[in-house]
VMD Tcl script that draws the C-alpha trace (Angstrom):
set ca {
  {0.00 0.00 0.00}
  {1.06 3.53 -0.68}
  {-0.02 6.84 0.72}
  {-2.11 9.23 -1.37}
  {-2.37 13.02 -1.41}
  {-6.00 14.08 -1.42}
  {-8.09 17.04 -2.42}
  {-7.26 19.35 0.48}
  {-3.70 19.77 -0.80}
  {-5.00 21.61 -3.87}
  {-4.20 25.33 -3.62}
  {-2.42 24.78 -0.27}
  {0.63 22.68 -1.15}
  {2.23 22.52 2.26}
  {5.51 20.65 1.93}
  {6.16 19.58 5.52}
  {5.56 16.00 4.34}
  {8.36 16.20 1.77}
  {10.93 16.95 4.43}
  {10.31 13.70 6.34}
  {10.00 11.31 3.38}
  {12.93 8.86 3.48}
  {12.55 7.82 -0.17}
  {11.74 11.17 -1.85}
  {8.50 9.95 -3.43}
  {6.74 13.34 -3.62}
  {6.20 15.14 -6.90}
  {5.23 18.77 -7.33}
  {2.77 20.48 -9.63}
  {1.80 24.14 -9.73}
  {-0.66 23.92 -6.82}
  {-0.67 20.31 -5.61}
  {1.67 17.53 -4.49}
  {1.39 13.82 -5.28}
  {3.01 10.64 -4.02}
  {4.43 8.15 -6.50}
  {2.77 4.84 -5.56}
  {5.66 2.72 -6.84}
  {8.20 4.63 -4.74}
  {6.25 5.01 -1.48}
  {7.37 2.49 1.15}
  {4.29 2.97 3.34}
  {6.34 4.29 6.26}
  {3.54 6.69 7.32}
  {5.95 9.48 8.29}
  {4.31 11.98 5.94}
  {0.71 11.67 7.10}
  {1.04 13.33 10.52}
  {3.26 16.09 9.08}
  {0.59 17.41 6.71}
  {-0.97 20.55 8.27}
  {-3.93 20.21 5.88}
  {-4.63 16.55 6.74}
  {-4.52 15.78 3.03}
  {-2.52 12.53 3.11}
  {-4.20 9.15 3.49}
  {-3.16 5.54 3.48}
  {-4.43 4.09 0.19}
  {-6.94 1.91 2.02}
  {-8.25 4.90 4.01}
  {-8.83 7.40 1.19}
  {-12.33 8.84 1.71}
  {-14.99 7.52 -0.67}
  {-15.41 10.93 -2.31}
  {-11.66 11.09 -3.08}
  {-11.03 7.65 -4.59}
  {-10.08 9.30 -7.92}
  {-7.02 10.75 -6.20}
  {-5.42 7.30 -6.04}
  {-5.11 7.22 -9.83}
  {-4.46 10.96 -10.05}
  {-1.39 10.62 -7.79}
  {-0.02 7.82 -9.97}
  {-0.60 9.65 -13.26}
  {0.78 13.02 -12.15}
  {3.81 11.52 -10.39}
  {4.95 10.26 -13.79}
  {4.92 13.75 -15.33}
  {5.74 16.19 -12.53}
  {9.18 16.92 -11.05}
  {10.38 15.32 -7.85}
  {10.48 17.55 -4.77}
  {12.86 16.74 -1.92}
  {13.00 19.90 0.19}
  {10.44 21.88 2.14}
  {9.20 25.09 0.51}
  {6.81 27.80 1.60}
  {3.13 26.94 1.08}
  {1.13 28.83 -1.51}
  {0.43 32.42 -0.41}
  {-3.31 31.86 0.14}
  {-2.99 28.31 1.51}
  {-4.73 29.10 4.80}
  {-7.76 30.44 2.91}
  {-8.07 27.25 0.84}
  {-7.42 24.80 3.68}
  {-10.63 22.85 4.29}
  {-12.47 24.07 1.20}
  {-14.41 21.21 -0.40}
  {-14.76 20.59 -4.14}
  {-11.35 21.94 -5.21}
  {-10.62 19.41 -7.95}
  {-11.56 21.96 -10.61}
  {-8.81 24.22 -9.17}
  {-6.07 21.64 -9.84}
  {-3.45 22.98 -12.25}
  {-1.69 20.32 -14.25}
}
mol new
graphics top color blue
foreach p $ca { graphics top sphere $p radius 0.5 }
foreach p [lrange $ca 0 end-1] q [lrange $ca 1 end] { graphics top cylinder $p $q radius 0.2 }
display resetview
C-alpha cells in the first residue's frame, strides 16, 4: 500500500511532508503535491506532518476522493520530484478545508 495526497492539498501545497520522506517519493505540480505509488514504502511518516490533513493511506482514502489514487499515480509520472520543504502557496490558509477543489487543480 502507498499513501495518497488528497483534495485538500490543492491550492495549499504545504511541503512539511516532503521533508520527512525517506525515499523522496513526492512530486510537485503548480498547486498540488502527489506521491508516487511505486516509490512510497508505506512508512507513514508523511501523514502526521501534513498541516492540511490531506494525506491518506491508500486503504483509508475517503470515498469521495477515490479518484485521487489514480491521479497521484498519473501526475507523479509527469511532474518533477520535490525533496526539500518550501513555503506553502500564499493563500494556503484560505483554501485549507475548502471542499470541491478538484476543478482548481493545475496540471
